[in-house]
C-alpha positions as CSV (number, residue, x, y, z in Angstrom):
1,M,-137.7,20.3,163.7
2,S,-139.7,17.1,164.0
3,E,-139.7,14.6,161.2
4,S,-143.4,15.0,160.8
5,L,-143.0,18.8,160.4
6,E,-140.2,18.3,157.8
7,T,-142.4,15.9,155.8
8,L,-145.3,18.4,155.8
9,K,-143.1,21.2,154.6
10,K,-141.7,19.0,151.8
11,A,-145.2,18.0,150.8
12,R,-146.2,21.7,150.7
13,E,-143.2,22.6,148.5
14,R,-144.1,19.7,146.1
15,M,-147.7,20.9,145.9
16,I,-146.6,24.5,145.2
17,E,-144.5,23.2,142.3
18,E,-147.5,21.3,141.0
19,R,-149.8,24.4,141.4
20,D,-147.3,26.5,139.5
21,A,-147.4,24.1,136.6
22,H,-151.2,24.5,136.4
23,V,-150.7,28.3,136.6
24,K,-148.5,28.2,133.5
25,V,-151.2,26.4,131.6
26,L,-153.7,29.0,132.7
27,A,-151.4,31.8,131.6
28,A,-150.8,30.3,128.2
29,P,-152.8,31.1,125.1
30,F,-156.4,30.0,125.7
31,D,-157.4,26.4,125.0
32,R,-160.8,25.7,126.6
33,D,-160.1,22.0,127.5
34,K,-156.6,22.6,128.8
35,A,-157.7,25.7,130.7
36,E,-160.6,24.0,132.3
37,R,-158.6,21.0,133.5
38,A,-155.8,23.3,134.7
39,R,-158.3,25.5,136.6
40,N,-159.8,22.5,138.4
41,K,-156.4,21.0,139.2
42,F,-155.2,24.4,140.4
43,L,-158.1,24.7,142.8
44,E,-157.7,21.1,144.0
45,T,-154.0,21.6,144.6
46,Q,-154.5,24.9,146.4
47,M,-156.9,23.2,148.8
48,V,-154.2,20.6,149.6
49,I,-151.7,23.4,150.1
50,D,-154.1,25.2,152.5
51,A,-154.6,21.9,154.5
52,L,-150.9,21.3,154.6
53,E,-150.3,24.8,155.9
54,R,-152.9,24.3,158.7
55,A,-151.2,21.1,159.6
56,I,-147.8,22.8,159.6
57,N,-149.1,25.6,161.9
58,A,-150.5,23.0,164.3
59,E,-147.1,21.1,164.4
60,E,-144.9,24.2,164.8
61,P,-144.0,25.0,168.4
62,T,-145.8,28.2,169.5
63,L,-143.6,31.1,170.6
64,P,-144.1,32.4,174.2
65,A,-145.8,35.8,174.4
66,P,-143.4,38.7,175.2
């Protein structure tokens, strides 16, 4: 695995951890200010995860068709 691919996967894992922290706030008893901030950060973080996954897919070697 290339260093670039490894770095992308580590970044994705870090962003998943951050996203999970925002989910915990969203699942907690409702506090409008906290929930609104957590929702916005969740969406922002999910967009980064999606972009990282696209980059990972572009970096991974494609398997030959059977």
